[in-house]
C-alpha positions in Angstrom: 103.3 91.0 114.5 105.9 92.6 112.4 106.6 89.3 110.8 103.1 89.2 109.3 103.7 92.6 107.7 107.1 91.5 106.4 105.7 88.3 104.9 102.9 90.2 103.2 105.2 92.9 101.9 107.7 90.4 100.6 104.9 88.5 98.8 103.5 91.5 96.9 106.9 93.0 96.4 108.0 89.8 94.6 104.8 89.9 92.5 105.7 93.5 91.5 102.5 94.7 93.1 104.2 97.2 95.5 107.2 98.2 97.5 108.7 96.6 100.7 106.0 97.9 102.9 103.7 95.9 105.1 101.3 96.8 107.9 99.3 94.9 110.6 96.5 96.2 112.8 95.8 94.5 116.1 93.5 95.1 119.0 94.9 96.0 122.4 95.4 92.3 123.3 97.2 91.3 120.1 94.4 89.8 118.0 95.1 90.5 114.4 92.4 92.5 112.6 94.1 93.3 109.3 97.3 92.5 107.4 98.1 94.5 104.2 101.0 95.6 102.0 101.7 98.3 99.6 99.8 97.7 96.3 100.6 101.0 94.5 102.1 99.3 91.4 99.4 96.6 91.0 96.4 98.8 91.6 97.8 101.9 89.9 96.8 103.8 93.0 99.3 106.1 94.7 97.3 106.0 97.9 97.5 102.2 98.2 100.3 102.2 100.9 100.4 99.4 103.4 99.1 101.5 106.3 96.2 102.9 104.3 95.3 99.5 103.0 95.4 98.1 106.5 93.3 100.9 107.9 90.7 100.4 105.1 90.6 96.7 105.7 90.3 97.0 109.5 87.6 99.6 109.2 85.7 97.5 106.8 85.9 94.4 109.0 85.0 96.3 112.2 82.4 98.5 110.4 83.8 101.7 111.9 85.9 104.7 110.9 87.3 105.0 114.5 90.2 102.7 115.3 90.8 104.1 118.8 92.5 101.4 121.0 94.0 99.6 118.0 97.7 99.3 117.3 99.5 99.5 113.9 102.7 97.7 113.0 104.5 99.0 109.9 107.7 97.8 108.2 108.6 101.4 107.5 108.2 104.8 109.2 104.9 106.1 107.9 104.9 108.7 105.1 103.0 111.9 105.6 99.9 110.5 104.0 99.9 107.4 106.1 100.7 109.4 109.3 97.7 111.6 108.6 95.4 108.5 108.0 96.7 106.9 111.2 95.8 110.1 113.1 92.4 110.4 111.4 91.7 106.8 112.3 92.6 107.7 116.0 95.3 105.0 116.2 97.5 106.1 119.1 100.3 103.6 118.9 102.5 102.6 115.9 105.4 100.3 115.9 107.7 100.7 112.8 110.7 98.8 111.5 112.8 101.0 109.2 113.2 104.8 109.3 113.0 107.6 106.8 116.7 107.4 106.0 116.5 103.7 105.2 113.7 104.4 102.7 115.6 107.3 101.2 118.7 105.1 100.8 116.7 102.8 98.5 115.2 105.6 96.5 111.9 106.5 98.2 111.3 110.3 98.6 109.1 111.2 101.5 111.4 114.1 102.4 110.0 116.5 99.8 106.5 116.2 101.4 107.9 116.6 104.9 109.8 119.7 103.7 106.7 121.1 102.0 104.7 120.7 105.2 107.5 122.4 107.2 107.1 125.4 105.0 109.2 124.9 101.9 106.3 125.8 99.6 108.0 125.1 96.3 105.5 125.6 93.5 107.1 122.8 91.5 106.0 120.5 94.3 102.4 121.7 94.6 100.5 124.9 93.9 97.5 125.5 96.1 95.0 128.1 94.9 91.9 129.2 96.9 88.8 129.7 94.7 85.0 129.9 95.3 85.4 130.3 99.1 81.9 131.6 99.8 80.2 128.9 97.7 82.2 126.2 99.4 81.7 127.7 102.9 77.9 127.4 102.3 78.4 123.6 102.4 80.3 123.8 105.6 77.5 125.9 107.2 74.8 123.5 106.0 76.7 120.6 107.6 77.1 122.4 110.9 73.4 123.5 110.9 72.3 119.9 110.4 74.4 118.8 113.4 76.1 116.2 111.3 78.7 113.9 112.8 82.2 115.4 113.2 84.9 112.8 112.7 
């Protein structure tokens, strides 16, 4: 499975569409659902990581937002954004090729986000300011009162 991700990543990397990142989603018996790569440079979209693209593609094909029981293969250890998307999609198993140090060694910088999450709240990284809490909370209350789907 990893070879499919590697091939897709190499193709788009050589076309200057994205970095060396590919991802594959399969069902539990190994049927390929989606193959994607990083397309950040080509789409001018910082969220167009291979794992995100694969999740979007698989969800579109399967017509669901819940990928419980599916498996993801990634050429690199997922960044914090991709890890979150994987968890939101309910994927419970991820196989990955390279680690965070390997990505750092070629210039990728996931560590500053991991450090921020761990508590290094450097305002140069991100400043979070809470405003209009009560107004926004009304939306949350409306959603709950209408018994909307929790996902």
